[in-house]
N, C-alpha and C positions, 0 to 999 in steps of 0.2 A: 878181681872180681868185686871187690869193695869199691873201687872206682866206678864200675859199671853200675852197681846198685845205687851208689851216691848220684851219679849222673842221671839215672833213670828216675830216682826221687825228685831230683831237681827239676827235671823235665815235667814230671807229673805235676809238681807243685806250680810251676810255671803256666802249664796248660789250665790248672784249677784256677790260678789267679786270673788268667785271661778270660775264661768262662764267667767268672763272677764279675769282672769288669763290664763284659759284654751285657750280662743280665742287668747290671745296674743302669747302663745306657738304655737298654730296652725298656726298663721300668720308667726311666726319666721320659723317654719319648712317649710311652702310653700315658703317662701323667699329663704330659703337655697335650696330647691329642683329647684326652678327657676334658681338660680345662677349656680347650678350644670348643668342644662340642658344647659343654655346659654354658659357656659364654653365649654361643650362638642360639641355643634354647632360651636362655634368659632374654636376649634381644628379640626373639621371635615372640615370647610371651609378652613381653613389654608393648611391642608393636600391635599385637592382637588386642590387648588391653586398651590401648589408645584408640584403636580402631572401633572397638565395642562402644567406648565412651562418646566418640564423634557420632556414631550411629544413633545412640540414645539422645543426645543433644539435639540431632537433626529431627528425630521423631518427636521430641518434646516441642520443637518450634513449629512442626506441621500441625500437631495438636492444638497449639495455641492459635495458630492462624485459622484452623477449622472452627474453633470456638468463636472467633471474631466474626467469621463469615456467617455463622449459624445466628449469632446475636444480630448482625446486620439484617438478615433475612427476616428474622422476628420482627425487628423494628419496622421494616417495610410492610410486613403483613399487618401489623398493628396500625400502622399509619393509613393503610388503605381501607380498614374497617369503616370508618365514617363515610368515605366516599362511596363504598359498595352499598352502605345503608341508604344513602341519598339515592343512589341509582335505583336501588330496589323500591324505595318509596316512590320515586318518580314513575317507575314502570307500573306500579300498583294504581297509582292515581290516574294514569294515562289509559283509562279504559276506553275502548272503542265505542 
């Protein structure tokens, strides 16, 4: 009877040891999976931040170009003022 109890105890301890070993492997796998997910999220966040920076840079360049176009249009309008005045004077003087 003592041999059976000792053998049963040994088997129970062995099963417990195997269960604990499996739990450790499961925790390691879960930790590895969590690390992989965290790395993927970090990469996605970095890519998103980079894309936002590039979009902002492009918007800044478009705004700078629009400012230059507006300045050029203003210069053209100012340059045309004397010619328009001359035409207006000529029209006023050319009375039928």
